[in-house]
A tleap script that builds the chain and sets N, CA, C and O, in Angstrom:
source leaprc.protein.ff14SB
mol = sequence {
  NMET LYS ASN HIE ALA GLY ILE VAL LEU GLY
  ALA GLY LYS GLY LEU GLY ARG THR ILE CYS
  HIE ARG LEU ASN GLY LYS PHE LYS CYS LEU
  ILE LEU ALA GLY ARG SER ARG GLU ASN LEU
  GLU VAL THR LEU SER GLU LEU GLN LYS GLN
  ALA ALA ASN PRO ASN ALA GLU LEU VAL ILE
  ARG GLN VAL ASP LEU THR ASP HIE ASP SER
  ILE ALA THR PHE VAL GLU SER LEU LYS ASP
  VAL GLU PHE LEU LEU MET LEU PRO ASN ASP
  ALA TRP ILE GLU SER ILE GLU VAL ARG PRO
  CYS CASN
}
set mol.1.N position { -18.899 1.437 2.430 }
set mol.1.CA position { -18.235 0.481 2.203 }
set mol.1.C position { -19.205 -1.149 1.686 }
set mol.1.O position { -20.356 -1.545 1.872 }
set mol.2.N position { -18.036 -1.679 1.013 }
set mol.2.CA position { -18.030 -2.961 -0.014 }
set mol.2.C position { -18.064 -4.025 1.229 }
set mol.2.O position { -18.570 -5.146 1.189 }
set mol.3.N position { -17.598 -3.592 2.018 }
set mol.3.CA position { -17.632 -5.149 2.733 }
set mol.3.C position { -16.557 -5.966 2.841 }
set mol.3.O position { -16.723 -7.046 3.407 }
set mol.4.N position { -15.386 -5.648 2.375 }
set mol.4.CA position { -14.505 -5.915 2.301 }
set mol.4.C position { -13.604 -7.192 3.572 }
set mol.4.O position { -13.605 -8.384 3.879 }
set mol.5.N position { -13.109 -6.212 3.835 }
set mol.5.CA position { -12.342 -6.702 5.076 }
set mol.5.C position { -11.625 -5.243 6.386 }
set mol.5.O position { -10.752 -4.421 6.111 }
set mol.6.N position { -12.396 -5.387 7.763 }
set mol.6.CA position { -11.554 -4.226 8.504 }
set mol.6.C position { -10.479 -4.839 9.445 }
set mol.6.O position { -10.300 -5.914 10.019 }
set mol.7.N position { -9.992 -3.914 9.355 }
set mol.7.CA position { -8.749 -3.762 10.642 }
set mol.7.C position { -8.964 -2.989 11.517 }
set mol.7.O position { -9.181 -1.794 11.317 }
set mol.8.N position { -8.941 -3.593 12.757 }
set mol.8.CA position { -8.781 -3.148 14.205 }
set mol.8.C position { -7.283 -3.632 15.151 }
set mol.8.O position { -6.829 -4.759 15.349 }
set mol.9.N position { -6.770 -2.251 15.617 }
set mol.9.CA position { -5.758 -2.354 15.390 }
set mol.9.C position { -5.783 -2.072 16.829 }
set mol.9.O position { -6.595 -1.211 17.166 }
set mol.10.N position { -4.761 -2.841 18.153 }
set mol.10.CA position { -5.042 -2.451 19.490 }
set mol.10.C position { -6.363 -3.936 19.976 }
set mol.10.O position { -6.607 -3.899 21.182 }
set mol.11.N position { -6.785 -4.572 19.556 }
set mol.11.CA position { -8.113 -5.387 19.258 }
set mol.11.C position { -8.027 -6.702 20.868 }
set mol.11.O position { -8.998 -7.389 21.182 }
set mol.12.N position { -7.059 -6.732 21.407 }
set mol.12.CA position { -6.858 -7.082 21.965 }
set mol.12.C position { -7.494 -7.208 23.302 }
set mol.12.O position { -7.733 -8.308 23.800 }
set mol.13.N position { -7.800 -5.945 23.950 }
set mol.13.CA position { -8.357 -5.402 25.100 }
set mol.13.C position { -8.487 -4.347 25.172 }
set mol.13.O position { -7.826 -3.713 24.350 }
set mol.14.N position { -9.635 -3.273 26.433 }
set mol.14.CA position { -9.739 -2.117 26.328 }
set mol.14.C position { -10.958 -1.522 25.118 }
set mol.14.O position { -11.737 -2.411 24.773 }
set mol.15.N position { -11.190 -0.163 24.467 }
set mol.15.CA position { -11.822 -0.201 23.338 }
set mol.15.C position { -11.644 -0.146 22.499 }
set mol.15.O position { -12.254 0.575 21.709 }
set mol.16.N position { -10.056 -1.401 22.040 }
set mol.16.CA position { -10.490 -1.954 20.358 }
set mol.16.C position { -11.152 -3.314 20.256 }
set mol.16.O position { -11.682 -3.699 19.214 }
set mol.17.N position { -11.088 -4.284 21.770 }
set mol.17.CA position { -12.377 -5.361 22.118 }
set mol.17.C position { -13.357 -5.200 21.785 }
set mol.17.O position { -13.917 -5.873 20.919 }
set mol.18.N position { -14.040 -3.850 22.648 }
set mol.18.CA position { -14.690 -3.607 22.350 }
set mol.18.C position { -15.320 -2.832 21.040 }
set mol.18.O position { -16.537 -2.959 20.900 }
set mol.19.N position { -14.876 -2.336 20.430 }
set mol.19.CA position { -14.996 -1.722 18.466 }
set mol.19.C position { -15.124 -3.292 18.632 }
set mol.19.O position { -16.053 -3.694 19.333 }
set mol.20.N position { -14.397 -4.080 18.134 }
set mol.20.CA position { -14.884 -5.106 17.431 }
set mol.20.C position { -15.790 -6.224 18.077 }
set mol.20.O position { -15.649 -7.423 17.835 }
set mol.21.N position { -16.761 -5.680 18.947 }
set mol.21.CA position { -18.029 -6.410 18.990 }
set mol.21.C position { -18.985 -6.203 18.295 }
set mol.21.O position { -19.832 -6.881 17.713 }
set mol.22.N position { -18.571 -4.400 18.520 }
set mol.22.CA position { -19.410 -3.532 16.931 }
set mol.22.C position { -19.385 -3.974 15.984 }
set mol.22.O position { -20.475 -4.266 15.491 }
set mol.23.N position { -18.451 -4.193 15.403 }
set mol.23.CA position { -18.076 -4.147 14.019 }
set mol.23.C position { -17.916 -5.734 13.866 }
set mol.23.O position { -17.270 -6.002 12.854 }
set mol.24.N position { -18.164 -6.414 14.304 }
set mol.24.CA position { -18.265 -7.979 14.632 }
set mol.24.C position { -19.982 -8.315 13.511 }
set mol.24.O position { -21.156 -8.114 13.823 }
set mol.25.N position { -19.338 -8.908 12.129 }
set mol.25.CA position { -20.495 -9.492 11.492 }
set mol.25.C position { -20.660 -8.491 10.261 }
set mol.25.O position { -21.185 -9.004 9.273 }
set mol.26.N position { -20.242 -6.929 10.138 }
set mol.26.CA position { -19.773 -6.039 9.310 }
set mol.26.C position { -19.168 -5.859 7.856 }
set mol.26.O position { -19.270 -5.007 6.973 }
set mol.27.N position { -18.409 -7.198 8.037 }
set mol.27.CA position { -16.961 -7.303 7.048 }
set mol.27.C position { -16.961 -8.605 6.618 }
set mol.27.O position { -17.701 -9.353 7.257 }
set mol.28.N position { -16.365 -9.067 5.752 }
set mol.28.CA position { -16.727 -9.689 5.347 }
set mol.28.C position { -15.373 -10.908 6.124 }
set mol.28.O position { -15.226 -12.097 6.405 }
set mol.29.N position { -14.730 -9.750 6.169 }
set mol.29.CA position { -13.171 -10.539 7.577 }
set mol.29.C position { -13.236 -9.571 8.063 }
set mol.29.O position { -13.405 -8.537 7.416 }
set mol.30.N position { -13.108 -9.607 9.536 }
set mol.30.CA position { -12.575 -8.820 10.070 }
set mol.30.C position { -11.005 -9.058 11.059 }
set mol.30.O position { -10.975 -9.944 11.913 }
set mol.31.N position { -9.998 -8.317 10.848 }
set mol.31.CA position { -9.163 -8.526 11.007 }
set mol.31.C position { -8.625 -7.624 12.481 }
set mol.31.O position { -8.630 -6.402 12.631 }
set mol.32.N position { -8.085 -8.916 13.669 }
set mol.32.CA position { -8.285 -8.383 15.220 }
set mol.32.C position { -6.034 -8.226 14.889 }
set mol.32.O position { -5.100 -8.976 14.606 }
set mol.33.N position { -6.244 -6.948 15.149 }
set mol.33.CA position { -4.030 -6.992 15.081 }
set mol.33.C position { -4.299 -6.446 16.243 }
set mol.33.O position { -5.324 -5.951 16.711 }
set mol.34.N position { -2.807 -6.669 16.807 }
set mol.34.CA position { -2.801 -6.331 18.282 }
set mol.34.C position { -1.405 -7.424 18.664 }
set mol.34.O position { -1.386 -8.653 18.595 }
set mol.35.N position { -0.338 -6.514 19.064 }
set mol.35.CA position { 0.956 -7.123 20.157 }
set mol.35.C position { 0.790 -8.713 20.165 }
set mol.35.O position { 1.166 -9.631 19.436 }
set mol.36.N position { -0.200 -8.559 21.726 }
set mol.36.CA position { -0.786 -9.930 22.590 }
set mol.36.C position { -1.578 -10.666 21.774 }
set mol.36.O position { -2.645 -10.191 21.385 }
set mol.37.N position { -1.044 -12.310 21.287 }
set mol.37.CA position { -1.740 -12.848 20.396 }
set mol.37.C position { -2.898 -13.492 22.234 }
set mol.37.O position { -4.084 -13.518 22.560 }
set mol.38.N position { -2.254 -13.674 22.536 }
set mol.38.CA position { -3.475 -14.415 23.676 }
set mol.38.C position { -4.652 -13.176 24.439 }
set mol.38.O position { -5.586 -13.463 25.188 }
set mol.39.N position { -4.252 -11.790 23.974 }
set mol.39.CA position { -5.408 -11.144 24.231 }
set mol.39.C position { -6.598 -11.004 23.292 }
set mol.39.O position { -7.796 -10.809 23.497 }
set mol.40.N position { -5.306 -11.296 21.354 }
set mol.40.CA position { -6.212 -11.603 20.611 }
set mol.40.C position { -6.890 -12.320 20.788 }
set mol.40.O position { -8.074 -12.021 20.942 }
set mol.41.N position { -6.439 -13.637 20.852 }
set mol.41.CA position { -7.545 -14.829 21.315 }
set mol.41.C position { -8.286 -14.470 22.360 }
set mol.41.O position { -9.444 -14.553 21.949 }
set mol.42.N position { -8.299 -14.187 23.256 }
set mol.42.CA position { -9.221 -13.643 23.982 }
set mol.42.C position { -10.847 -13.476 23.334 }
set mol.42.O position { -11.947 -13.995 23.524 }
set mol.43.N position { -10.192 -12.315 22.374 }
set mol.43.CA position { -11.329 -10.936 21.668 }
set mol.43.C position { -11.627 -12.210 20.677 }
set mol.43.O position { -12.743 -12.693 20.869 }
set mol.44.N position { -10.889 -12.817 19.705 }
set mol.44.CA position { -11.359 -13.830 18.911 }
set mol.44.C position { -12.646 -15.037 19.641 }
set mol.44.O position { -13.702 -15.536 19.252 }
set mol.45.N position { -12.021 -15.079 20.551 }
set mol.45.CA position { -13.299 -16.147 21.153 }
set mol.45.C position { -14.150 -15.836 22.019 }
set mol.45.O position { -14.609 -16.732 22.727 }
set mol.46.N position { -14.578 -14.494 22.186 }
set mol.46.CA position { -15.798 -13.629 22.395 }
set mol.46.C position { -16.761 -13.448 20.967 }
set mol.46.O position { -17.800 -14.106 20.933 }
set mol.47.N position { -16.482 -12.713 19.990 }
set mol.47.CA position { -16.350 -12.422 18.805 }
set mol.47.C position { -17.541 -13.843 18.372 }
set mol.47.O position { -18.719 -13.804 18.018 }
set mol.48.N position { -16.741 -14.832 18.564 }
set mol.48.CA position { -17.000 -16.586 17.926 }
set mol.48.C position { -18.517 -16.908 18.614 }
set mol.48.O position { -19.496 -17.511 18.175 }
set mol.49.N position { -18.300 -16.350 19.659 }
set mol.49.CA position { -19.700 -16.733 20.460 }
set mol.49.C position { -21.183 -16.078 20.227 }
set mol.49.O position { -22.315 -16.559 20.282 }
set mol.50.N position { -20.642 -14.674 19.921 }
set mol.50.CA position { -21.644 -13.481 19.521 }
set mol.50.C position { -22.161 -14.020 18.025 }
set mol.50.O position { -23.332 -13.775 17.735 }
set mol.51.N position { -21.323 -14.753 17.055 }
set mol.51.CA position { -21.688 -15.190 16.172 }
set mol.51.C position { -23.031 -14.238 15.218 }
set mol.51.O position { -24.242 -14.426 15.108 }
set mol.52.N position { -22.101 -13.205 14.662 }
set mol.52.CA position { -23.005 -12.304 14.434 }
set mol.52.C position { -23.439 -12.316 13.047 }
set mol.52.O position { -24.407 -11.852 12.445 }
set mol.53.N position { -22.366 -13.025 12.721 }
set mol.53.CA position { -22.294 -13.651 10.985 }
set mol.53.C position { -21.582 -14.751 11.008 }
set mol.53.O position { -20.480 -14.846 11.548 }
set mol.54.N position { -22.341 -15.899 10.257 }
set mol.54.CA position { -21.365 -17.110 9.734 }
set mol.54.C position { -20.359 -17.042 8.882 }
set mol.54.O position { -19.231 -17.535 8.897 }
set mol.55.N position { -21.188 -16.043 7.786 }
set mol.55.CA position { -20.419 -16.157 7.132 }
set mol.55.C position { -18.697 -15.166 7.079 }
set mol.55.O position { -17.665 -15.310 6.422 }
set mol.56.N position { -18.994 -14.527 7.777 }
set mol.56.CA position { -17.837 -13.448 7.799 }
set mol.56.C position { -16.337 -13.833 8.528 }
set mol.56.O position { -16.319 -13.315 9.645 }
set mol.57.N position { -15.107 -14.562 8.251 }
set mol.57.CA position { -14.248 -14.334 8.226 }
set mol.57.C position { -13.472 -13.500 10.033 }
set mol.57.O position { -13.678 -12.289 9.964 }
set mol.58.N position { -12.918 -13.775 11.071 }
set mol.58.CA position { -12.507 -13.107 11.948 }
set mol.58.C position { -10.969 -14.045 11.781 }
set mol.58.O position { -10.803 -15.265 11.793 }
set mol.59.N position { -10.001 -12.949 11.631 }
set mol.59.CA position { -8.682 -13.679 11.726 }
set mol.59.C position { -7.501 -12.498 12.775 }
set mol.59.O position { -7.583 -11.307 13.076 }
set mol.60.N position { -6.905 -13.129 12.943 }
set mol.60.CA position { -5.202 -12.614 14.020 }
set mol.60.C position { -4.379 -12.695 13.540 }
set mol.60.O position { -3.819 -13.746 13.229 }
set mol.61.N position { -3.917 -11.237 13.246 }
set mol.61.CA position { -2.482 -10.321 12.975 }
set mol.61.C position { -1.947 -10.200 14.416 }
set mol.61.O position { -2.601 -9.447 15.138 }
set mol.62.N position { -0.766 -10.870 15.022 }
set mol.62.CA position { -0.242 -10.136 15.685 }
set mol.62.C position { 1.079 -8.995 15.121 }
set mol.62.O position { 2.056 -9.438 14.517 }
set mol.63.N position { 0.992 -8.211 15.284 }
set mol.63.CA position { 1.617 -6.768 14.758 }
set mol.63.C position { 2.360 -5.968 16.194 }
set mol.63.O position { 1.736 -5.682 17.216 }
set mol.64.N position { 3.344 -5.795 16.031 }
set mol.64.CA position { 4.032 -5.252 16.767 }
set mol.64.C position { 4.650 -3.715 16.392 }
set mol.64.O position { 5.825 -3.754 16.029 }
set mol.65.N position { 4.001 -2.304 16.429 }
set mol.65.CA position { 3.985 -0.968 15.439 }
set mol.65.C position { 4.999 -0.374 16.145 }
set mol.65.O position { 5.103 0.849 16.058 }
set mol.66.N position { 6.075 -1.239 17.097 }
set mol.66.CA position { 7.018 -0.392 17.322 }
set mol.66.C position { 8.432 -0.692 16.606 }
set mol.66.O position { 9.427 0.007 16.418 }
set mol.67.N position { 8.053 -2.227 16.237 }
set mol.67.CA position { 9.159 -3.144 15.109 }
set mol.67.C position { 9.079 -3.014 13.733 }
set mol.67.O position { 8.163 -3.757 13.381 }
set mol.68.N position { 9.626 -2.379 12.636 }
set mol.68.CA position { 9.466 -2.299 11.554 }
set mol.68.C position { 9.238 -3.859 10.741 }
set mol.68.O position { 8.632 -4.287 9.759 }
set mol.69.N position { 9.795 -4.183 11.416 }
set mol.69.CA position { 9.941 -5.943 10.499 }
set mol.69.C position { 8.850 -6.160 11.026 }
set mol.69.O position { 8.253 -6.662 10.074 }
set mol.70.N position { 8.323 -6.153 11.644 }
set mol.70.CA position { 6.556 -6.487 12.251 }
set mol.70.C position { 5.798 -6.474 11.368 }
set mol.70.O position { 5.102 -7.342 10.843 }
set mol.71.N position { 6.071 -4.566 11.062 }
set mol.71.CA position { 4.987 -3.612 10.386 }
set mol.71.C position { 5.171 -4.001 9.276 }
set mol.71.O position { 4.083 -4.138 8.717 }
set mol.72.N position { 6.448 -4.397 8.299 }
set mol.72.CA position { 6.456 -4.811 6.848 }
set mol.72.C position { 5.129 -6.339 6.980 }
set mol.72.O position { 4.305 -6.622 6.110 }
set mol.73.N position { 5.252 -6.796 7.826 }
set mol.73.CA position { 4.948 -8.244 7.504 }
set mol.73.C position { 3.587 -8.054 7.711 }
set mol.73.O position { 2.804 -8.561 6.907 }
set mol.74.N position { 3.154 -7.382 8.696 }
set mol.74.CA position { 1.652 -7.037 8.417 }
set mol.74.C position { 1.213 -6.696 7.717 }
set mol.74.O position { 0.080 -7.038 7.378 }
set mol.75.N position { 2.201 -5.498 6.936 }
set mol.75.CA position { 1.166 -4.771 5.261 }
set mol.75.C position { 1.847 -6.121 4.405 }
set mol.75.O position { 1.268 -6.221 3.323 }
set mol.76.N position { 2.414 -6.688 4.500 }
set mol.76.CA position { 2.408 -7.809 3.425 }
set mol.76.C position { 1.304 -8.458 3.149 }
set mol.76.O position { 0.924 -8.717 2.007 }
set mol.77.N position { 0.588 -8.832 4.440 }
set mol.77.CA position { -0.399 -9.995 4.939 }
set mol.77.C position { -1.912 -9.398 4.520 }
set mol.77.O position { -2.889 -10.029 4.924 }
set mol.78.N position { -2.062 -8.508 3.927 }
set mol.78.CA position { -3.322 -7.488 3.639 }
set mol.78.C position { -3.872 -7.106 2.293 }
set mol.78.O position { -3.403 -6.339 1.452 }
set mol.79.N position { -4.981 -7.821 2.284 }
set mol.79.CA position { -5.817 -7.843 1.035 }
set mol.79.C position { -6.877 -7.044 1.156 }
set mol.79.O position { -7.532 -7.131 2.194 }
set mol.80.N position { -7.305 -6.028 0.051 }
set mol.80.CA position { -9.010 -5.934 0.046 }
set mol.80.C position { -9.213 -5.134 1.337 }
set mol.80.O position { -10.360 -5.257 1.766 }
set mol.81.N position { -8.300 -4.232 2.185 }
set mol.81.CA position { -8.729 -3.941 3.223 }
set mol.81.C position { -9.483 -2.355 3.090 }
set mol.81.O position { -8.913 -1.427 2.517 }
set mol.82.N position { -10.973 -2.219 3.775 }
set mol.82.CA position { -11.468 -1.402 3.740 }
set mol.82.C position { -11.508 -0.073 4.494 }
set mol.82.O position { -11.453 1.113 4.169 }
set mol.83.N position { -11.651 -0.892 5.860 }
set mol.83.CA position { -11.765 0.402 7.268 }
set mol.83.C position { -10.415 -0.521 8.119 }
set mol.83.O position { -10.018 -1.683 8.201 }
set mol.84.N position { -10.025 0.965 8.697 }
set mol.84.CA position { -8.548 0.501 9.383 }
set mol.84.C position { -8.918 1.497 11.233 }
set mol.84.O position { -8.772 2.717 11.312 }
set mol.85.N position { -9.311 0.745 12.292 }
set mol.85.CA position { -9.070 1.764 13.234 }
set mol.85.C position { -8.083 1.328 13.962 }
set mol.85.O position { -8.119 0.116 14.173 }
set mol.86.N position { -6.762 2.201 14.653 }
set mol.86.CA position { -5.874 2.280 14.534 }
set mol.86.C position { -5.687 2.438 16.370 }
set mol.86.O position { -6.062 3.506 16.855 }
set mol.87.N position { -5.172 1.472 17.215 }
set mol.87.CA position { -5.746 1.991 18.958 }
set mol.87.C position { -4.387 1.801 19.433 }
set mol.87.O position { -4.169 0.590 19.460 }
set mol.88.N position { -3.275 2.533 19.860 }
set mol.88.CA position { -2.069 1.845 20.150 }
set mol.88.C position { -2.171 2.414 21.636 }
set mol.88.O position { -2.614 3.462 22.106 }
set mol.89.N position { -1.285 0.728 22.439 }
set mol.89.CA position { -1.114 1.160 23.909 }
set mol.89.C position { -0.884 2.627 24.234 }
set mol.89.O position { -0.559 3.342 23.285 }
set mol.90.N position { -0.950 2.930 24.894 }
set mol.90.CA position { -0.356 4.281 25.796 }
set mol.90.C position { -0.486 5.358 24.603 }
set mol.90.O position { 0.365 6.090 24.098 }
set mol.91.N position { -1.521 5.231 24.400 }
set mol.91.CA position { -1.741 6.817 22.961 }
set mol.91.C position { -1.606 7.965 24.028 }
set mol.91.O position { -1.629 7.595 25.202 }
set mol.92.N position { -1.489 9.096 23.815 }
set mol.92.CA position { -2.278 10.863 24.148 }
set mol.92.C position { -1.354 10.981 22.698 }
set mol.92.O position { -0.546 10.483 21.913 }
set mol.93.N position { -2.741 12.745 23.320 }
set mol.93.CA position { -2.553 13.810 22.748 }
set mol.93.C position { -2.479 15.035 23.617 }
set mol.93.O position { -3.514 15.377 24.188 }
set mol.94.N position { -1.539 15.635 23.761 }
set mol.94.CA position { -1.683 17.170 24.686 }
set mol.94.C position { -2.679 17.547 24.644 }
set mol.94.O position { -3.283 17.565 23.571 }
set mol.95.N position { -3.345 18.080 26.013 }
set mol.95.CA position { -4.687 19.174 25.605 }
set mol.95.C position { -4.174 20.159 24.811 }
set mol.95.O position { -5.061 20.671 24.127 }
set mol.96.N position { -3.217 20.571 24.653 }
set mol.96.CA position { -2.348 21.600 23.414 }
set mol.96.C position { -3.052 22.008 21.943 }
set mol.96.O position { -3.351 23.009 21.293 }
set mol.97.N position { -3.099 20.747 21.880 }
set mol.97.CA position { -2.922 19.669 20.739 }
set mol.97.C position { -4.239 19.768 19.990 }
set mol.97.O position { -4.383 19.814 18.768 }
set mol.98.N position { -5.141 19.793 20.895 }
set mol.98.CA position { -6.746 19.324 20.370 }
set mol.98.C position { -7.060 20.040 19.556 }
set mol.98.O position { -6.147 20.609 18.958 }
set mol.99.N position { -7.842 20.206 19.338 }
set mol.99.CA position { -8.858 21.510 18.712 }
set mol.99.C position { -10.461 21.042 18.276 }
set mol.99.O position { -10.784 19.899 17.954 }
set mol.100.N position { -11.204 22.012 18.337 }
set mol.100.CA position { -12.454 21.469 18.426 }
set mol.100.C position { -12.636 21.582 16.809 }
set mol.100.O position { -11.567 21.845 16.258 }
set mol.101.N position { -13.544 21.469 16.083 }
set mol.101.CA position { -14.085 21.306 14.664 }
set mol.101.C position { -14.653 22.657 14.411 }
set mol.101.O position { -14.760 23.126 13.278 }
set mol.102.N position { -14.964 23.187 15.356 }
set mol.102.CA position { -16.303 24.100 15.484 }
set mol.102.C position { -15.678 25.304 15.396 }
set mol.102.O position { -16.333 26.345 15.449 }
savepdb mol mol.pdb
quit
């Protein structure tokens, strides 16, 4: 990776927030995206306290993946994105759809 920018969708809580902690400092810019600005601000505050890389930029982008206008606005705001992790709320896969790789 060239370390331009990474995005974590679902960064406001749970697994998304945890992954943000692991990625903190690994990109020039880490974009924390999700529906709840309040939750994203909590994640941002935690990451700033971590101070993994003082030169790395942490950015909040509010986006609702059920709203086409919200998605369009979000996509238009992106530049040099190298990594995207999407953790939509209430996402699940039927067990019949999961197949082992081997």
